[in-house]
N, C-alpha and C positions, 0 to 999 in steps of 0.2 A: 648558611651561606652557599654551601655547595649545592644544596637542593634548589635554591633560588637560581643559581647559575645554570644548573641543568634544565630547569623549567624555561628560562629565557632562551637557551640554546635550542631547545625543542621547538619553541614557538618560531624562532628564526628559520629553522630548517623547514617547518611546515609551510610557512609563508613563501619560502623560496621554491618549494616543490609545487605549490598550488597557485603560484603567481599567474596572473592573466597574461596571455600572449599580447604582444604589441598590436594596437588597433591598426589594421592595414589602410584604413581610410583617414588616418590622422597624419597631417603633413608635419614633418619634423625639421624642415629646412629653415634657412635664416631669412626668407622673404615671404612671410605670410601675407603681407600687404600687396604683393604682386601675384602671389598664388591665387588669391580670390578673384583677381581680374581674369585670370585664365579659366578658372573653374566656372565662372559666371558668364563667359562669353564664347567658349568653344563647345560646340555641341557634343554631348556624350562624355564630357570630362567631369567626373565626380570629385576627383582629387584623391591621391594615394601617397603613402609615405615615401615611395620611390620616385615621385616626381622630381624633376630637376629644373633649376632656373639659372639664367646667366644674364646679368645686367650688361647691356650693349652700349648704351649711350644715354646722356641726359641733356635736355635742351636748356635754354636760358631762362625758362619759366618753371623749371622743376619737373617737367614731364620725364618719365623714364621709359625708354624702349628696352625691352628685354626678350629673351628667348625662353621658351618653355618646351620641355620634352617629358612626355608621360603617357599614361594609358587612358584610352577612351573606351566606351562600351562597344565601339565598332572595331578599332584598331589603334595601335600606338601612333601618336602624332608628335610632330615638331612644329612649333609656331613662333612667330615674332609678334609681339603685342606692344601697345602703348598704354601706360597708366598715366592719366592726366594729372592727378594729385592724390595725396593721402593725408588723413588726419590721424589722431590717436585711435579712432574707432572705425573709420570708413576709408575705402578706396574708391576712386572715381575714374570712369572711362567714358568714351563716346560710344554708346550702344550701337552696334551694327557695323562699325568701321574700325574697331579696335585691334583687329588681328588678321594675319594671313597664316595659312598652315598647309601642311602636306604630310604624306605618310613618313613615319620614322623608320619603318621597316624592322629588320631584326636587330638593329643597333640598340644597345642599352641606353636608357635616359641618362645614366651616369656618365656617358661619353659625350655629352653635350659640350661643344666647343665653338669658338668663334669661326673656326675653319669649317665646321659642319654646317653652321648657319649660312656662311657664304656659299657653300656648295649647293645647298637646297633652295636658296632664294636669290633671285637676281637683284642687281642694283636698282633696276626699274621698279621691281615690286616693293623694295624698301622705300624708295623715293615716293611712290604712290601712297604707301601706308603713312608716311610722314605728312604728306599733303592732306590726306583725309583727316588727320588728327591735329591739324593746325600747328605743326611743328615750328618752334621758334616764333610763334605768335601768341598774343595774349589768350589765356584760357577762356573759353566761352562757357560761363557757368550755366547758361541756358541749355547746353547740350549734355551736361553731366548726368551720368547714371551712377548712383552710389550703391555700394554693397558693404555690408558689415565685415570687418576683418575677423576671421576665425580660422583655426587650423583644421577644422572638420566641417564639411558642408552638411547641412541638414537635408537629407534626401526624402524626409517624410513629411514635407509640407502638405502634400496630398496623401491621404491614407492609402496604405498598401492595397486594401480591397478595392478601392475606387480605381486604382491604376490597373489592377488585374482585370477588372470588369471591362474597362475601356479597351484594353488590348484584345481581350478575348472576343469582344463584339466585332472588332474590325478585322481580325485575322485569327479565327478560331482554329485554323489548320496549322498554325505556326507555333513552335515551341519557344518559350522564352524562359530565361533564368527566373524561377519563382522567388528567389531571394531578393531580387531587386524590383522587377517590373518597372523598369524605366529609370533613367538618370535625369534628375532635375537640372535644367539649364540655369534658370534664375526666376525671380519673382518681382513683379513691378509694384508700384505704389498703391495700385488698386487691388493688390493681392491676386492677380492672375499669375499662374505659374505654367512654364513651358517644360514639358518632359520629352525626352527622346527615348524611344524603346526599340530594341533590336530583337528580332526573332529569327530562328533558323529552321529550315525544313531538312529533315534527315532521311537518308535511305533506310527503308525498313529492314533491309537485309544486312548491309555492311555497316550501317550506323554513320556513314560519312555524310558531311554536310552537302546537300544538293544545291541549296540557294539560301540567300539571306534577305530578309525584308525588314525595313525600319520605318518608323513613323514619328511624326511630331504630334503632340497632344497639347492643347491649351485648356487648362482647368481654370474655372472661375473661383471666386472666394469661397463658394459653397462646396468646393471639392469635386465638382462635376464637370465633365467635358462640355465646352461651349457648343451648343447645338449647331448643326449644319456646317460650320466653318472651323470647328475646333480639332479636326483630325485631318492629317495629310501625310501621304506616303513620301518618303525621301528616296529618290531613285539614284542619286549620285552624291554620296557622302562628301566627296572631296570638292564638290562645287555647289554647296547648298546655300551660300550666302544670300543670293537674290531670293531664293525660295523662302528662306527663313524670314527675311525682312518683309516680304509680301504677306507671309503668314501672320506676322505681328500686326501689320497695318489692318488687315482684314478683320482681325479679332480685337481691335481697339487697344493695342498695347500702349502703355505709358512709357515713352522712351526716356523721359527726363525725370527719373525717380530717385529718391533717397530712402 
């Protein structure tokens, strides 16, 4: 009996010592159905365990307006978003108009509060967001873009090698984190996928960042960048909405996908 207890104790200690570190890309919060709306509609947001969410308001048809604070591949962001509806398996939003956002700065996502939201966004901005999302009106099912509810986003829809090749061809002089080679925004019903990639140019002597370049890539179902129109530089991360929507239209994006 003692030998058995010693064996079990040894196994327990070994498991504890060799246990895996928590996955930093696995969302552990209580709103996975809202988290996927943020990660599939804000450029550069892959989703991390430290992301924070705050429900702000709900309308007469079940829409939820919420705040998000977290890390993007460019910089930390704070956003206000509208989720149109959720089921047991999917969340739905109006693609292209579901969010407004701005820099979070040095503030921790854990310090997300109603006061911080009011400080960063004007009443006019919130009112426009509601109007764009048919707030307190019947939900238009024809506008819904659906994404599967998950706590970890699959960033490998397009193979790593394909993303590495795409970025190297457009910006061979820019260094990019070889671990990621881009952050998936989302995938439509025709299996086109949008990736956002950020690279930095460093000073050869000091190692300091001289400049940053970022690009949109549209990959087709075959995992290759769409010819001619599938690559575009993002020159202003904080005002990319119009550029992103034009990029989608030019590349035949399916807005209303489940």
